[in-house]
TIMAR-809429 format. One record per residue (C-alpha): residue in one letter; x, y, z. Coordinates in nm, 2 decimals. Example, Ala and Ser with C-alpha at 12.3 -4.5 7.8 and 13.67 -1.06 7.14 Angstrom:
// TIMAR-809429
<rec "A", <1.23, -0.45, 0.78>>
<rec "S", <1.37, -0.11, 0.71>>
END
This chain:
// TIMAR-809429
<rec "X", <8.88, 12.53, 6.79>>
<rec "X", <8.96, 12.80, 7.05>>
<rec "X", <9.30, 12.64, 7.10>>
<rec "X", <9.44, 12.37, 6.86>>
<rec "X", <9.70, 12.11, 6.95>>
<rec "X", <10.01, 12.33, 6.92>>
<rec "X", <9.86, 12.64, 7.08>>
<rec "X", <9.97, 12.74, 7.42>>
<rec "X", <9.70, 12.94, 7.62>>
<rec "X", <9.79, 13.19, 7.89>>
<rec "X", <9.92, 13.02, 8.21>>
<rec "X", <9.61, 13.10, 8.41>>
<rec "X", <9.39, 12.97, 8.13>>
<rec "X", <9.59, 12.65, 8.13>>
<rec "X", <9.54, 12.61, 8.50>>
<rec "X", <9.16, 12.65, 8.48>>
<rec "X", <9.13, 12.42, 8.18>>
<rec "X", <9.37, 12.17, 8.32>>
<rec "X", <9.18, 12.16, 8.65>>
<rec "X", <8.87, 12.09, 8.45>>
<rec "X", <9.02, 11.78, 8.28>>
<rec "X", <9.15, 11.67, 8.63>>
<rec "X", <8.80, 11.68, 8.77>>
<rec "X", <8.66, 11.49, 8.47>>
<rec "X", <8.91, 11.20, 8.52>>
<rec "X", <8.91, 11.19, 8.89>>
<rec "X", <8.59, 10.99, 8.94>>
<rec "X", <8.70, 10.68, 8.74>>
<rec "X", <9.05, 10.69, 8.88>>
<rec "X", <8.93, 10.69, 9.24>>
<rec "X", <8.69, 10.41, 9.18>>
<rec "X", <8.95, 10.15, 9.07>>
<rec "X", <9.15, 10.11, 9.40>>
<rec "X", <8.82, 10.11, 9.59>>
<rec "X", <8.69, 9.82, 9.37>>
<rec "X", <9.01, 9.62, 9.43>>
<rec "X", <9.03, 9.68, 9.80>>
<rec "X", <8.81, 9.38, 9.88>>
<rec "X", <8.97, 9.12, 9.66>>
<rec "X", <9.31, 9.24, 9.78>>
<rec "X", <9.20, 9.16, 10.14>>
<rec "X", <9.24, 9.52, 10.26>>
<rec "X", <9.08, 9.53, 10.60>>
<rec "X", <8.78, 9.76, 10.68>>
<rec "X", <8.97, 9.93, 10.97>>
<rec "X", <9.18, 10.24, 11.02>>
<rec "X", <9.49, 10.07, 10.88>>
<rec "X", <9.30, 9.94, 10.58>>
<rec "X", <9.16, 10.29, 10.51>>
<rec "X", <9.51, 10.43, 10.50>>
<rec "X", <9.61, 10.16, 10.26>>
<rec "X", <9.32, 10.26, 10.03>>
<rec "X", <9.44, 10.62, 10.05>>
<rec "X", <9.80, 10.53, 9.95>>
<rec "X", <9.67, 10.32, 9.65>>
<rec "X", <9.47, 10.62, 9.53>>
<rec "X", <9.76, 10.86, 9.57>>
<rec "X", <9.99, 10.61, 9.39>>
<rec "X", <9.75, 10.59, 9.10>>
<rec "X", <9.72, 10.97, 9.09>>
<rec "X", <10.10, 11.00, 9.08>>
<rec "X", <10.15, 10.74, 8.80>>
<rec "X", <9.85, 10.89, 8.60>>
<rec "X", <10.02, 11.23, 8.61>>
<rec "X", <10.35, 11.10, 8.49>>
<rec "X", <10.20, 10.89, 8.21>>
<rec "X", <9.99, 11.19, 8.09>>
<rec "X", <10.29, 11.42, 8.07>>
<rec "X", <10.49, 11.16, 7.89>>
<rec "X", <10.22, 11.07, 7.64>>
<rec "X", <10.15, 11.44, 7.55>>
<rec "X", <10.52, 11.53, 7.53>>
<rec "X", <10.70, 11.22, 7.38>>
<rec "X", <10.42, 10.97, 7.29>>
<rec "X", <10.13, 11.03, 7.05>>
<rec "X", <10.16, 11.41, 7.14>>
<rec "X", <9.78, 11.46, 7.13>>
<rec "X", <9.58, 11.60, 7.42>>
<rec "X", <9.51, 11.26, 7.58>>
<rec "X", <9.47, 11.20, 7.95>>
<rec "X", <9.62, 10.87, 8.09>>
<rec "X", <9.46, 10.70, 8.39>>
<rec "X", <9.37, 10.37, 8.55>>
<rec "X", <9.19, 10.12, 8.32>>
<rec "X", <8.91, 9.88, 8.38>>
<rec "X", <9.05, 9.64, 8.12>>
<rec "X", <9.28, 9.49, 8.38>>
<rec "X", <9.01, 9.43, 8.64>>
<rec "X", <8.88, 9.09, 8.51>>
<rec "X", <9.23, 8.92, 8.50>>
<rec "X", <9.31, 9.09, 8.84>>
<rec "X", <8.99, 8.94, 8.99>>
<rec "X", <9.08, 8.60, 8.84>>
<rec "X", <9.43, 8.61, 8.99>>
<rec "X", <9.31, 8.72, 9.33>>
<rec "X", <9.05, 8.44, 9.33>>
<rec "X", <9.31, 8.17, 9.31>>
<rec "X", <9.32, 7.94, 9.63>>
<rec "X", <9.65, 8.08, 9.76>>
<rec "X", <9.51, 8.44, 9.74>>
<rec "X", <9.19, 8.36, 9.94>>
<rec "X", <9.15, 8.62, 10.22>>
<rec "X", <9.25, 8.46, 10.56>>
<rec "X", <9.04, 8.49, 10.88>>
<rec "X", <9.18, 8.71, 11.16>>
<rec "X", <9.34, 8.53, 11.46>>
<rec "X", <9.19, 8.59, 11.81>>
<rec "X", <9.28, 8.93, 11.97>>
<rec "X", <9.60, 8.92, 12.17>>
<rec "X", <9.75, 8.63, 11.97>>
<rec "X", <10.13, 8.63, 12.02>>
<rec "X", <10.08, 8.90, 12.28>>
<rec "X", <10.05, 9.18, 12.02>>
<rec "X", <9.80, 9.46, 12.02>>
<rec "X", <9.73, 9.45, 11.64>>
<rec "X", <9.54, 9.19, 11.44>>
<rec "X", <9.73, 8.89, 11.30>>
<rec "X", <9.63, 8.65, 11.02>>
<rec "X", <9.71, 8.29, 10.94>>
<rec "X", <9.77, 8.32, 10.57>>
<rec "X", <9.71, 8.05, 10.31>>
<rec "X", <10.07, 7.94, 10.32>>
<rec "X", <10.06, 7.89, 10.70>>
<rec "X", <10.26, 8.21, 10.78>>
<rec "X", <10.14, 8.44, 11.06>>
<rec "X", <10.14, 8.80, 10.92>>
<rec "X", <9.98, 9.13, 11.00>>
<rec "X", <9.70, 9.30, 10.79>>
<rec "X", <9.95, 9.51, 10.59>>
<rec "X", <10.14, 9.21, 10.47>>
<rec "X", <9.81, 9.03, 10.38>>
<rec "X", <9.72, 9.28, 10.11>>
<rec "X", <10.08, 9.37, 10.01>>
<rec "X", <10.16, 9.00, 9.93>>
<rec "X", <9.86, 8.99, 9.69>>
<rec "X", <9.92, 9.32, 9.53>>
<rec "X", <10.28, 9.22, 9.46>>
<rec "X", <10.15, 8.93, 9.24>>
<rec "X", <9.92, 9.17, 9.06>>
<rec "X", <10.22, 9.41, 9.01>>
<rec "X", <10.44, 9.14, 8.87>>
<rec "X", <10.17, 9.03, 8.62>>
<rec "X", <10.11, 9.39, 8.50>>
<rec "X", <10.48, 9.48, 8.47>>
<rec "X", <10.58, 9.18, 8.27>>
<rec "X", <10.26, 9.17, 8.05>>
<rec "X", <10.32, 9.54, 7.96>>
<rec "X", <10.65, 9.43, 7.79>>
<rec "X", <10.42, 9.30, 7.51>>
<rec "X", <10.28, 9.65, 7.46>>
<rec "X", <10.63, 9.80, 7.46>>
<rec "X", <10.75, 9.54, 7.21>>
<rec "X", <10.45, 9.61, 6.98>>
<rec "X", <10.51, 9.98, 6.99>>
<rec "X", <10.89, 9.95, 6.94>>
<rec "X", <10.87, 9.71, 6.65>>
<rec "X", <10.56, 9.86, 6.48>>
<rec "X", <10.38, 9.53, 6.48>>
<rec "X", <10.05, 9.70, 6.57>>
<rec "X", <9.94, 9.73, 6.21>>
<rec "X", <9.99, 9.35, 6.15>>
<rec "X", <9.79, 9.25, 6.46>>
<rec "X", <9.50, 9.49, 6.36>>
<rec "X", <9.45, 9.28, 6.04>>
<rec "X", <9.29, 9.01, 6.26>>
<rec "X", <9.11, 9.23, 6.52>>
<rec "X", <8.78, 9.38, 6.40>>
<rec "X", <8.46, 9.51, 6.56>>
<rec "X", <8.33, 9.15, 6.61>>
<rec "X", <8.63, 9.09, 6.83>>
<rec "X", <8.63, 9.42, 7.01>>
<rec "X", <8.25, 9.43, 7.08>>
<rec "X", <8.23, 9.12, 7.31>>
<rec "X", <8.57, 9.18, 7.46>>
<rec "X", <8.49, 9.54, 7.58>>
<rec "X", <8.12, 9.46, 7.66>>
<rec "X", <8.23, 9.17, 7.89>>
<rec "X", <8.45, 9.41, 8.09>>
<rec "X", <8.14, 9.60, 8.20>>
<rec "X", <7.91, 9.30, 8.24>>
<rec "X", <8.17, 9.10, 8.44>>
<rec "X", <8.18, 9.39, 8.70>>
<rec "X", <7.82, 9.37, 8.80>>
<rec "X", <7.90, 9.20, 9.13>>
<rec "X", <8.13, 9.48, 9.23>>
<rec "X", <7.85, 9.73, 9.16>>
<rec "X", <7.58, 9.56, 9.35>>
<rec "X", <7.81, 9.48, 9.64>>
<rec "X", <7.86, 9.85, 9.70>>
<rec "X", <7.51, 9.96, 9.61>>
<rec "X", <7.33, 9.70, 9.82>>
<rec "X", <7.44, 9.86, 10.14>>
<rec "X", <7.17, 10.13, 10.09>>
<rec "X", <6.99, 10.11, 9.76>>
<rec "X", <6.81, 10.44, 9.81>>
<rec "X", <7.13, 10.64, 9.82>>
<rec "X", <7.28, 10.43, 9.54>>
<rec "X", <6.98, 10.50, 9.31>>
<rec "X", <6.98, 10.86, 9.40>>
<rec "X", <7.35, 10.88, 9.29>>
<rec "X", <7.27, 10.70, 8.96>>
<rec "X", <6.96, 10.93, 8.91>>
<rec "X", <7.17, 11.24, 8.94>>
<rec "X", <7.42, 11.11, 8.69>>
<rec "X", <7.15, 11.02, 8.44>>
<rec "X", <6.96, 11.35, 8.48>>
<rec "X", <7.28, 11.56, 8.44>>
<rec "X", <7.43, 11.35, 8.15>>
<rec "X", <7.11, 11.28, 7.96>>
<rec "X", <6.82, 11.52, 8.04>>
<rec "X", <7.02, 11.83, 8.12>>
<rec "X", <7.31, 11.78, 7.88>>
<rec "X", <7.19, 12.06, 7.65>>
<rec "X", <7.13, 12.31, 7.93>>
<rec "X", <7.40, 12.57, 7.93>>
<rec "X", <7.50, 12.78, 8.24>>
<rec "X", <7.68, 13.12, 8.23>>
<rec "X", <8.04, 13.08, 8.34>>
<rec "X", <8.33, 13.32, 8.33>>
<rec "X", <8.56, 13.25, 8.04>>
<rec "X", <8.87, 13.38, 7.88>>
<rec "X", <8.97, 13.37, 7.51>>
<rec "X", <9.23, 13.55, 7.31>>
<rec "X", <8.97, 13.73, 7.10>>
<rec "X", <8.71, 13.83, 7.36>>
<rec "X", <8.94, 13.83, 7.66>>
<rec "X", <8.75, 13.79, 7.99>>
<rec "X", <8.38, 13.74, 7.93>>
<rec "X", <8.08, 13.53, 8.02>>
<rec "X", <8.00, 13.22, 7.81>>
<rec "X", <7.73, 12.96, 7.82>>
<rec "X", <7.88, 12.62, 7.91>>
<rec "X", <7.71, 12.27, 7.93>>
<rec "X", <7.84, 12.21, 8.28>>
<rec "X", <7.59, 11.93, 8.35>>
<rec "X", <7.72, 11.74, 8.04>>
<rec "X", <8.08, 11.80, 8.14>>
<rec "X", <8.06, 11.71, 8.51>>
<rec "X", <7.77, 11.46, 8.57>>
<rec "X", <7.99, 11.23, 8.79>>
<rec "X", <8.12, 11.52, 9.00>>
<rec "X", <7.76, 11.66, 9.05>>
<rec "X", <7.64, 11.31, 9.16>>
<rec "X", <7.93, 11.25, 9.39>>
<rec "X", <7.90, 11.58, 9.57>>
<rec "X", <7.52, 11.57, 9.60>>
<rec "X", <7.51, 11.21, 9.72>>
<rec "X", <7.79, 11.27, 9.96>>
<rec "X", <7.61, 11.56, 10.10>>
<rec "X", <7.29, 11.36, 10.14>>
<rec "X", <7.49, 11.09, 10.33>>
<rec "X", <7.64, 11.36, 10.55>>
<rec "X", <7.29, 11.50, 10.64>>
<rec "X", <7.16, 11.15, 10.71>>
<rec "X", <7.46, 11.08, 10.93>>
<rec "X", <7.43, 11.40, 11.12>>
<rec "X", <7.07, 11.33, 11.20>>
<rec "X", <7.14, 10.97, 11.29>>
<rec "X", <6.89, 10.85, 11.02>>
<rec "X", <7.14, 10.58, 10.92>>
<rec "X", <7.22, 10.28, 11.15>>
<rec "X", <7.49, 10.32, 11.40>>
<rec "X", <7.56, 9.95, 11.43>>
<rec "X", <7.86, 9.83, 11.22>>
<rec "X", <7.68, 9.50, 11.17>>
<rec "X", <7.39, 9.67, 10.97>>
<rec "X", <7.46, 9.69, 10.59>>
<rec "X", <7.34, 10.05, 10.58>>
<rec "X", <7.61, 10.15, 10.82>>
<rec "X", <7.84, 10.17, 10.52>>
<rec "X", <7.64, 10.47, 10.40>>
<rec "X", <7.76, 10.68, 10.69>>
<rec "X", <8.02, 10.95, 10.63>>
<rec "X", <8.19, 10.90, 10.97>>
<rec "X", <8.29, 10.54, 10.94>>
<rec "X", <8.63, 10.61, 10.79>>
<rec "X", <8.69, 10.96, 10.91>>
<rec "X", <9.01, 10.85, 11.09>>
<rec "X", <9.18, 10.79, 10.76>>
<rec "X", <9.22, 11.16, 10.71>>
<rec "X", <9.40, 11.20, 11.04>>
<rec "X", <9.61, 10.88, 11.00>>
<rec "X", <9.73, 10.93, 10.64>>
<rec "X", <10.07, 11.11, 10.60>>
<rec "X", <10.07, 11.46, 10.46>>
<rec "X", <10.34, 11.38, 10.20>>
<rec "X", <10.45, 11.05, 10.06>>
<rec "X", <10.65, 10.99, 9.74>>
<rec "X", <10.53, 10.67, 9.56>>
<rec "X", <10.84, 10.47, 9.45>>
<rec "X", <10.90, 10.14, 9.27>>
<rec "X", <10.87, 9.84, 9.50>>
<rec "X", <10.70, 10.04, 9.78>>
<rec "X", <10.49, 9.73, 9.87>>
<rec "X", <10.79, 9.50, 9.83>>
<rec "X", <10.95, 9.33, 9.53>>
<rec "X", <10.68, 9.23, 9.28>>
<rec "X", <10.64, 8.86, 9.22>>
<rec "X", <10.59, 8.71, 8.88>>
<rec "X", <10.37, 8.41, 8.80>>
<rec "X", <10.30, 8.27, 8.46>>
<rec "X", <9.93, 8.26, 8.52>>
<rec "X", <9.93, 8.63, 8.63>>
<rec "X", <10.13, 8.74, 8.32>>
<rec "X", <9.90, 8.55, 8.07>>
<rec "X", <9.59, 8.69, 8.24>>
<rec "X", <9.72, 9.05, 8.23>>
<rec "X", <9.81, 9.01, 7.86>>
<rec "X", <9.43, 9.01, 7.79>>
<rec "X", <9.41, 9.35, 7.95>>
<rec "X", <9.71, 9.47, 7.75>>
<rec "X", <9.55, 9.38, 7.41>>
<rec "X", <9.22, 9.53, 7.51>>
<rec "X", <9.39, 9.84, 7.63>>
<rec "X", <9.60, 9.92, 7.32>>
<rec "X", <9.31, 9.84, 7.08>>
<rec "X", <9.09, 10.09, 7.27>>
<rec "X", <9.37, 10.34, 7.27>>
<rec "X", <9.42, 10.33, 6.90>>
<rec "X", <9.06, 10.42, 6.85>>
<rec "X", <9.10, 10.70, 7.11>>
<rec "X", <9.40, 10.84, 6.91>>
<rec "X", <9.19, 10.88, 6.60>>
<rec "X", <8.89, 11.03, 6.79>>
<rec "X", <9.12, 11.28, 6.97>>
<rec "X", <9.28, 11.39, 6.65>>
<rec "X", <8.94, 11.45, 6.49>>
<rec "X", <8.81, 11.65, 6.79>>
<rec "X", <9.12, 11.85, 6.84>>
<rec "X", <9.15, 11.95, 6.48>>
<rec "X", <9.47, 11.76, 6.42>>
<rec "X", <9.54, 11.54, 6.11>>
<rec "X", <9.50, 11.16, 6.16>>
<rec "X", <9.81, 11.02, 6.35>>
<rec "X", <10.07, 10.86, 6.12>>
<rec "X", <10.20, 10.51, 6.19>>
<rec "X", <10.51, 10.63, 6.37>>
<rec "X", <10.31, 10.84, 6.61>>
<rec "X", <10.07, 10.55, 6.69>>
<rec "X", <10.38, 10.33, 6.76>>
<rec "X", <10.52, 10.59, 6.99>>
<rec "X", <10.18, 10.62, 7.17>>
<rec "X", <10.16, 10.25, 7.23>>
<rec "X", <10.52, 10.23, 7.34>>
<rec "X", <10.46, 10.51, 7.59>>
<rec "X", <10.14, 10.34, 7.72>>
<rec "X", <10.34, 10.02, 7.76>>
<rec "X", <10.60, 10.21, 7.96>>
<rec "X", <10.32, 10.36, 8.17>>
<rec "X", <10.17, 10.02, 8.24>>
<rec "X", <10.51, 9.89, 8.35>>
<rec "X", <10.56, 10.19, 8.57>>
<rec "X", <10.22, 10.13, 8.73>>
<rec "X", <10.32, 9.77, 8.79>>
<rec "X", <10.65, 9.84, 8.95>>
<rec "X", <10.51, 10.12, 9.17>>
<rec "X", <10.20, 9.92, 9.26>>
<rec "X", <9.88, 10.12, 9.17>>
<rec "X", <9.67, 9.80, 9.17>>
<rec "X", <9.59, 9.85, 8.80>>
<rec "X", <9.75, 9.97, 8.47>>
<rec "X", <9.70, 10.29, 8.27>>
<rec "X", <9.54, 10.37, 7.94>>
<rec "X", <9.38, 10.67, 7.75>>
<rec "X", <9.07, 10.82, 7.90>>
<rec "X", <8.78, 10.86, 7.65>>
<rec "X", <8.59, 11.09, 7.89>>
<rec "X", <8.85, 11.36, 7.85>>
<rec "X", <8.85, 11.32, 7.47>>
<rec "X", <8.48, 11.40, 7.47>>
<rec "X", <8.54, 11.71, 7.68>>
<rec "X", <8.77, 11.84, 7.40>>
<rec "X", <8.47, 11.84, 7.16>>
<rec "X", <8.26, 12.03, 7.42>>
<rec "X", <8.51, 12.29, 7.53>>
<rec "X", <8.68, 12.33, 7.18>>
<rec "X", <9.02, 12.33, 7.36>>
<rec "X", <9.26, 12.08, 7.21>>
<rec "X", <9.59, 12.22, 7.34>>
<rec "X", <9.83, 11.95, 7.46>>
<rec "X", <9.96, 12.21, 7.71>>
<rec "X", <9.63, 12.20, 7.89>>
<rec "X", <9.66, 11.82, 7.93>>
<rec "X", <10.02, 11.85, 8.05>>
<rec "X", <9.89, 12.09, 8.32>>
<rec "X", <9.62, 11.83, 8.42>>
<rec "X", <9.89, 11.57, 8.44>>
<rec "X", <10.10, 11.79, 8.66>>
<rec "X", <9.80, 11.83, 8.90>>
<rec "X", <9.77, 11.45, 8.93>>
<rec "X", <10.15, 11.42, 8.98>>
<rec "X", <10.16, 11.67, 9.26>>
<rec "X", <9.84, 11.57, 9.44>>
<rec "X", <9.95, 11.21, 9.41>>
<rec "X", <10.23, 11.29, 9.66>>
<rec "X", <9.98, 11.45, 9.91>>
<rec "X", <9.84, 11.14, 10.07>>
<rec "X", <9.60, 11.35, 10.28>>
<rec "X", <9.42, 11.45, 9.96>>
<rec "X", <9.38, 11.09, 9.85>>
<rec "X", <9.25, 10.99, 10.19>>
<rec "X", <8.95, 11.22, 10.14>>
<rec "X", <8.81, 11.00, 9.87>>
<rec "X", <8.83, 10.69, 10.10>>
<rec "X", <8.56, 10.84, 10.31>>
<rec "X", <8.31, 10.82, 10.02>>
<rec "X", <8.02, 10.60, 10.14>>
<rec "X", <7.98, 10.27, 9.97>>
<rec "X", <7.63, 10.32, 9.82>>
<rec "X", <7.76, 10.64, 9.65>>
<rec "X", <8.04, 10.44, 9.49>>
<rec "X", <7.79, 10.17, 9.40>>
<rec "X", <7.55, 10.41, 9.23>>
<rec "X", <7.84, 10.55, 9.02>>
<rec "X", <7.95, 10.20, 8.93>>
<rec "X", <7.60, 10.11, 8.81>>
<rec "X", <7.62, 10.38, 8.55>>
<rec "X", <7.99, 10.36, 8.46>>
<rec "X", <8.00, 9.98, 8.42>>
<rec "X", <7.68, 10.00, 8.21>>
<rec "X", <7.85, 10.25, 7.99>>
<rec "X", <8.16, 10.03, 7.94>>
<rec "X", <7.94, 9.75, 7.83>>
<rec "X", <7.74, 9.98, 7.59>>
<rec "X", <8.07, 10.12, 7.44>>
<rec "X", <8.17, 9.76, 7.36>>
<rec "X", <7.83, 9.68, 7.20>>
<rec "X", <7.84, 10.01, 7.00>>
<rec "X", <8.12, 9.86, 6.78>>
<rec "X", <7.85, 9.64, 6.63>>
<rec "X", <7.72, 9.94, 6.43>>
<rec "X", <7.99, 9.86, 6.17>>
<rec "X", <7.89, 9.49, 6.11>>
<rec "X", <7.61, 9.34, 5.92>>
<rec "X", <7.36, 9.24, 6.18>>
<rec "X", <7.14, 9.06, 5.92>>
<rec "X", <7.42, 8.80, 5.88>>
<rec "X", <7.36, 8.47, 6.07>>
<rec "X", <7.74, 8.43, 6.08>>
<rec "X", <7.78, 8.75, 6.28>>
<rec "X", <7.49, 8.69, 6.51>>
<rec "X", <7.63, 8.35, 6.60>>
<rec "X", <7.98, 8.50, 6.68>>
<rec "X", <7.83, 8.78, 6.89>>
<rec "X", <7.58, 8.56, 7.08>>
<rec "X", <7.81, 8.26, 7.14>>
<rec "X", <8.11, 8.47, 7.25>>
<rec "X", <7.91, 8.68, 7.49>>
<rec "X", <7.72, 8.39, 7.64>>
<rec "X", <8.04, 8.18, 7.69>>
<rec "X", <8.22, 8.48, 7.82>>
<rec "X", <7.96, 8.50, 8.10>>
<rec "X", <7.90, 8.13, 8.15>>
<rec "X", <8.25, 7.98, 8.17>>
<rec "X", <8.38, 8.22, 8.44>>
<rec "X", <8.07, 8.18, 8.65>>
<rec "X", <8.11, 7.80, 8.64>>
<rec "X", <8.48, 7.83, 8.73>>
<rec "X", <8.40, 8.05, 9.03>>
<rec "X", <8.13, 7.80, 9.15>>
<rec "X", <8.37, 7.51, 9.11>>
<rec "X", <8.69, 7.61, 9.27>>
<rec "X", <8.98, 7.37, 9.22>>
<rec "X", <8.81, 7.18, 8.94>>
<rec "X", <9.11, 7.22, 8.71>>
<rec "X", <9.36, 6.95, 8.82>>
<rec "X", <9.63, 6.87, 8.57>>
<rec "X", <9.88, 6.76, 8.83>>
<rec "X", <10.10, 7.07, 8.77>>
<rec "X", <10.01, 7.36, 9.00>>
<rec "X", <10.14, 7.63, 8.75>>
<rec "X", <9.94, 7.49, 8.46>>
<rec "X", <9.63, 7.47, 8.69>>
<rec "X", <9.67, 7.84, 8.77>>
<rec "X", <9.72, 7.94, 8.41>>
<rec "X", <9.40, 7.76, 8.30>>
<rec "X", <9.20, 7.89, 8.59>>
<rec "X", <9.30, 8.25, 8.53>>
<rec "X", <9.22, 8.21, 8.16>>
<rec "X", <8.88, 8.06, 8.22>>
<rec "X", <8.78, 8.30, 8.50>>
<rec "X", <8.85, 8.61, 8.28>>
<rec "X", <8.53, 8.68, 8.09>>
<rec "X", <8.70, 8.93, 7.85>>
<rec "X", <8.96, 8.67, 7.76>>
<rec "X", <8.72, 8.38, 7.70>>
<rec "X", <8.47, 8.59, 7.50>>
<rec "X", <8.73, 8.79, 7.31>>
<rec "X", <8.94, 8.49, 7.20>>
<rec "X", <8.63, 8.29, 7.09>>
<rec "X", <8.52, 8.59, 6.88>>
<rec "X", <8.87, 8.64, 6.74>>
<rec "X", <8.89, 8.27, 6.64>>
<rec "X", <8.55, 8.25, 6.48>>
<rec "X", <8.57, 8.59, 6.31>>
<rec "X", <8.89, 8.48, 6.13>>
<rec "X", <8.80, 8.12, 6.05>>
<rec "X", <8.43, 8.14, 5.95>>
<rec "X", <8.40, 8.26, 5.59>>
<rec "X", <8.28, 8.61, 5.55>>
<rec "X", <8.35, 8.92, 5.35>>
<rec "X", <8.53, 9.22, 5.50>>
<rec "X", <8.21, 9.43, 5.44>>
<rec "X", <8.00, 9.16, 5.62>>
<rec "X", <8.25, 9.15, 5.91>>
<rec "X", <8.24, 9.53, 5.94>>
<rec "X", <8.61, 9.57, 5.86>>
<rec "X", <8.55, 9.82, 5.58>>
<rec "X", <8.32, 10.06, 5.77>>
<rec "X", <8.54, 10.03, 6.08>>
<rec "X", <8.86, 10.13, 5.90>>
<rec "X", <8.68, 10.42, 5.73>>
<rec "X", <8.55, 10.54, 6.06>>
<rec "X", <8.90, 10.53, 6.20>>
<rec "X", <9.08, 10.69, 5.91>>
<rec "X", <8.82, 10.95, 5.83>>
<rec "X", <8.80, 11.14, 5.50>>
<rec "X", <9.09, 11.37, 5.42>>
<rec "X", <9.00, 11.68, 5.22>>
<rec "X", <9.36, 11.81, 5.22>>
<rec "X", <9.61, 11.74, 4.95>>
<rec "X", <9.89, 11.50, 5.03>>
<rec "X", <10.16, 11.77, 5.06>>
<rec "X", <9.96, 11.98, 5.30>>
<rec "X", <9.87, 11.68, 5.51>>
<rec "X", <10.23, 11.57, 5.54>>
<rec "X", <10.32, 11.92, 5.65>>
<rec "X", <10.05, 11.92, 5.92>>
<rec "X", <10.15, 11.58, 6.04>>
<rec "X", <10.51, 11.68, 6.07>>
<rec "X", <10.42, 11.99, 6.27>>
<rec "X", <10.18, 11.82, 6.50>>
<rec "X", <10.34, 11.48, 6.58>>
<rec "X", <10.71, 11.56, 6.57>>
<rec "X", <10.90, 11.51, 6.89>>
<rec "X", <11.01, 11.82, 7.09>>
<rec "X", <11.37, 11.76, 7.00>>
<rec "X", <11.56, 11.70, 6.68>>
<rec "X", <11.55, 11.35, 6.55>>
<rec "X", <11.60, 11.17, 6.22>>
<rec "X", <11.37, 10.88, 6.27>>
<rec "X", <11.02, 11.01, 6.39>>
END
């Protein structure tokens, strides 16, 4: 390692390396509010574009705070915190409930006002801002309350007990269904101009797969060699950034030459770069995101139960990230108390995201962990600088507004690759299980199939659940419309009730992969753990 966990590079080196981590994470963070804009009923006008910019800035702001908290007081490993896709399926389910259906606009000039009014599902006459803010408040409430479960698990140390029942056969379909369930969001964006969408995906694939071993000379600084030129695999490190810039530039050229349609009714009109240009002018220069900025969050039982599926998926994924980050950064495996602190901090971050209103929660970013292995820089100080970048730029709404102008097919092309990777990461957990076992094949196949079938049937048969109690109807509807929840719970139930050995279920290999092989003696290992994971202030407990 050039810099290990406890090392502190020079300030200018921290800035450069922190900016690199910022650029790696920015693609996924920007995409989340843009995915949810439609289900939240954010209008496709100047006012709606400003709302998208404010959501992106809010998520930047919270991601920065959570990263600094996690690296300083949480797990204390160099882990980036950012928006998570795990909460998208329950969010979509909540926003698809009848009372959250997007209302049609009223005729221009209604009530003698110059702006557009809507007749919401409860009969109230409201403007476009209140339409999406009412819906995001329900999402906020679900995230904020559900995150209390994660805080409780981290505070009590109950994570170890729960992990006895959660193995690769449960994780594989749960995570895979997150990506598979998002295919509609990908094709909705990509279908506006498939050529540009496929060009975007093509650049990502070429950079990340075919050019991943090509190294480019870049100026570098190290303590031993000082300023020098090193060969860096930039294509492997920034495939999303390359694709975003090149596809954006292509859309700009096609817009300037009027090769794209100028009629807003044509689908390819969304590929133009000038359709949302007003958002940069209309967005405020500075805005401090604060709790309750969209109003007081509302809590529904259905929303909380749905979001708990995202919480469970998030902390299981994060525990795996902790071990991976420790291995790549040269740190000893995290002790139990450090894992508990990490989960507790993530729970607080999710609650903060809920009360501020980022449209989603936060979790650890695997992409940035992979960058540690490439750059050989595992200093937590670098990630704290990256978190500071997100924190500061999250208060500059003009900066967030720039990303709102990204054409839809560019976003769609990125989604095609990113969502496919999420599904593949879930499926990769099957490497630990015995795939020659008919027991395991049944659990995998049945949970995946039902996780796709039941939500689609629910979406095609709105209002089919009628128990006579509206609250119970909403709970069952959100449960059955969340693919990750349906497939994950089925896999969890069958994996723990159908007879099978731990070796057959993949538990043995999975735990060995998490724990790794320790070649240090116990005394030296304890000394390293104490130095690496201790809090930055005196304490007698952890």
